[in-house]
N, C-alpha and C positions, 0 to 999 in steps of 0.2 A: 788207802784202799778201803779201810773200814769206815771212812767218812762218806763214801759214795752211797747213794740210795741202794737199798738192799737188792732190789730187782736187777739193777745194773751190775752189781757185784756178782750175782749168780750167773749173769750172762757172760762174764769174762771167761776166757779160755785159759788164762795163765795158770800153770800148775802151782806157782808160788802162792797165788791167792787161795787155791784150794787147800794147800798145805797149811797156810796160815790159819784159815778157818778151822782146819782140823785140830790145830793146837790151841785154839781159843776156847778150851773147855771151861775156863773159869770166867768167861765174859759175863758180866752181871746183867746186861740188858740186851735184848735182841734188837734187830734193826740197825740202821746206820748210826755211827757214833756222832754225837752232837756235843757242843759246848755244855759243860755241866759243872756243878760244884762238887761232884763226886767222881773219883777215878774209875776208869774201866780197868778191869783186872784180867790179864791173860797169862798163859804159860807158853814161853817160846824157848826151845832148846833146853828144857829142863830148868829154866829160871823163871821165877815169878816176876811179872812186870806190871806196874801200875802206870796207866796212861792218863794224864790230866790234860783236858782240852779246855782252853779259856778263850772266849771271844775277845778280840782286841777292843771291841766296842765298849767293854766294861772298864776300860782304862782311860786315863786322861791323855788326850792327844796334845802334846806340847807344840806341835806345828800349828794348831788351831787357836792358840792363846791370843787374845786380843785385849784391848783396853776395856772392852765391855765385860770380859770374863776375868779381869785382873783380880778383883776382890775374891771371887770364888777360888781362884788358884792359890791365893794367899791362905785362905781357909784350909784348903787341901794340904798345903805344906805344914801349916801349924798343927794339923792333926797328928803329925809325926813328931810332935814336941819340939819343933824348931821355934826359936825365938821370933817374935814378930818382925824385927828389923832384918833378920836373916831371911825370913820368908819373903819380905818385900823386896830385898836386894836381889834374890834369885829370880823372882817374878819379873822385875823390871829389866834385869840383865837378859833374860830370855826374850823379852819383847824387843830389846835393842839388838839382840843377835838376829832376830827374824826380820826386822824392818830394814829398808834399804837406805835410810838416811843416817846421818851422824849426829842426830839430836838425841840427847840423853833423856830417858825417863827419870823420875825423881831420884831413885836409888840405882839407876842403871849404869851401863858401861859401854863405851864404843871404842873405836880404833885407838883413840888417844890413851886408853888404859892398857889395852892388850899389847901394844907395841913397846911398852915400857917394862914388860915382864922379862925375867932372866933369859927365857927362850921365847922371844916375841913372835906373835902371829896376829892375823887380822880376823875380826869377827866374820861370820858367814854372810850376814846381811841377806839371808834367805833361809829356807826351811832346813831342818835337821835331816840328815840322810840316815842316821842311826841314833838310837837312844844314847849310845856311848859318847856321841859327840857332845852331849850335855855336860860331860866332865870338863870341857874347855871353857864353859861359861863361868864368869866370875861368881864366886859364892858357893859353887857346887863342889864340895870336897868329896873324896872317895867314900867317906862314911855316909854322907848325905845321898850320894848316888846309889849306894847299896840299899838304903831305905826305900828309894823311889823306883828302882829299876823294874820291879815286877808290877808296878801300878801305873806306869806311863807307856805311851806308844807314839808312833809316828804314822800309824796306818788308820784308814777309815775316814769317815766324814767329820769326826770330831764330836758328834752327838754321843752322849753317854747312854749305854743300854742299861736301863734300870735293873733288869733281871740278872745281869752279870757283874754289876758294879759293886765294889766294896763300900763300906760305910765311909771310908776316907774319900774315895773317888766321887761319891755322891755330893760331898761338900763342895766340890769344884763347880757345881751348878749354881748359877746366881739364884739368890733368894732361898736356897735350901739351908736350913739351920741344922745344928747338931741334933735337935729333937726330931725333926722331920727325917733326917738320915737314919736315926735309930729306929723310928717307926717303920720305915720301908725295909730296913734290914731285919727287924723282928718279924714282919709279915712274910718275908722270904724264908726265914728260918723255920716257919711252919710247914715248909715243903710246898709253898704256893708260888706260882709265877704270875706276873702281871701281863696278861695277854691282850688286854684291851684298855684303852685310855680312860674309860669311865671308871674302872677300878682304881686307877691312879688318881683320878679326879676326886673320888670319895676319900682317899687317904689325905689328900691336900686340904679338902674341905674341913677336916677336923682341926686344921691349924689356921683356918681363916683365909686360906688362899683360894680365891674363887674368881670367876669371870675372867676379865682381861689379865689379871695377875697370873692366873693359872695358864692362860694361853701364852703369855710371855715365857714361862718356864718351858713349855713344850717345844720351843725353838732349840732347846739345848739337850733334849732327851729323845730316845727312840726305844721302841720295843722290838725292832727288827735286828737280825744278826748282821754284822758288818761284812762278813765274807772273809775276814782276816782272823786267823786263829793261832794261838801258841799251843804247841803240842809238847808236853814234857813227859818223857818216858823214863821211868825209874826202875831198873832191873836189879834184882838182888838174889844172892844165895845166903847161906849161913855165914859166909866169911867175906863176900865181896858185894859192893854196891856201886853201880854205875848209873849215870843219868845223861840224857841227851835231850836238848831242847831245840825245836825248830819253829820258825814262824812261816805259815803257809797261807796262800790265798786260794780259797775254794772256788773251783769252776764248776761247770755243769757236769762234766764227766771226769774231772781230774783235780788234783791239788798241786799248785806250784809252790815249791819251797823258795822262800825269799831270803831267809837267814838261818844259820845253824850254829848252835853253841854246844860243843861237847863240854860236859861239866864233871 
């Protein structure tokens, strides 16, 4: 409800919305709630609640991994201190999980591997239906999945939204080096957002990426919201803390909940 445009929210007749707004005395910013690097704070039922809204476009879409973006995804994995062989194995195994054939990438795995496991199964040979499905892929241990789970997605176009991406996610973009990722992150930490491509172009110019090289990179990035968001609400008192996470798709007048995770 709070993510709807303010005018539409005022026009709603529901008493629940009016009551919710009445309890939102600690809301930090007026207007509709948008993806942000800072939480919205409200008080509901006598409990403080921080609401974090993250655009899924700032995450790496594992369903959009291709041979062209393979090197970038390996960089992304290595930024979490994974060894290069481990990163290459996971990347190639994801590619094999996605493709429809039984041909192996260099460090990949197909049906002939998975059917030999103690509890055998077959690879999807298609897109992931949830990020948890990644735990079925060769090389992805529970520990590695926990490292990645908040930084990967299966929703959206696959283009990385520069304004919401972490430094690690930025590394998944072809040709972006750690130095460029740090520069973009530092720019955003100044409280600035990149609303136009000419600003981004100036940042890349400092690193010698100009002309067609810059145009090639723009195929993998966006400045527009994806329409898919993760909403993480953390409510607490002096003695109790609870959190609930949902993934929603924003519509014109509503939000559709796609997945929910009580935590």
